[in-house]
N, C-alpha and C positions, 0 to 999 in steps of 0.2 A: 117036805125036803129040807134036808139038812141046810143051811147056807156055806156049808162048807164045801161041800161037794161039788169040784170045779168040772167034772164030766158033765151034768146035766146040762142039756141045752135050754136055750129061751125058750122054743116052741114047747118043751114041756113044762115048764115054769107057769107058761099062759095057760096049757089046756089045766094045771092044777091048780088055777088062779090063783097062784103065787105074786103075780105078777099081773098088772091089767093092760087092756089095749090101750088106756090112757099113757100108761107108764111106757107101753113100746112105742106109739106114736112119737111121746116125747125124747126117745131115743132116737127115733129118725129125724126128729127138727133138728136136734141137737149135731147129728152127723152131717145135715144139710148145712147148717149154718158153718160149722168149722169143720170138715174132712179130716184133720188131722187132731182132734178130740181126745183119742186114745182112750183111756179111761174111763167110764162112766157108770155112774151107780144106777141102775134101772131100777131098781126098787130097793129100801132099805136093809140093808145088808147082803145084796145083789151087784156082783160088778162084772160089767164086760167091755172089752177092747173094741170100740166103735170101728176103729180105724184096722187092726187086725181082721175083725169078722167081714167087713167090706173086702179087703185085699183078699180074703182067703177064698171067697165067691168071684169067681171068673165072670160069670153072666152080668153081677151086680157092677165088678170094676171095670167090664167093658161100657155100660148101660153110664157109669157116672161119668166118664170120660166121653162118650159121645156126646160132641156140641149140640145134634138136632134131636138129642131125646126130652121127650117130655118130660113135665115134670111129673104126673103120674106114674108114667114109666120107672122115673129115677124111686120114686119113693119106691115102689111097690119092689124093686128088686134090692133096695136097702134093707125094707123088710124082710125079705125073703131070706138075705143072707143072715140080720140077727137073730131069725128064729130058729136058725141053724147053728147060729154060734154058741160056744159056751163059756161058762162064766169064769172068772179070773180066778 
C-alpha cells in the first residue's frame, strides 16, 4: 500500500500487516492520555488524526464522554473508531 494514499482506512492497513496491533494499541493509549492529541504517526510514514477519528464516530464520542463508561468500553470504542479512520 502506498504511504501517500489517504483514502486507506486504518483497518485495511492492519489487515495488510502494514501496521501492527501494538501500534494500534499505542494510538488508543495516546488518545486516552490526551484526547486533543490530533495528528499521530501510527506507523512510520502513516499519520492519522486521532481526535478527528473519534469525533467522527458517534458511538466512540458518546462512550468517551459517558462518565460511567468502563475503561474497556472506552478502549474498544476508540479502537473501533480508529479502525474506520482514514490516513491524513
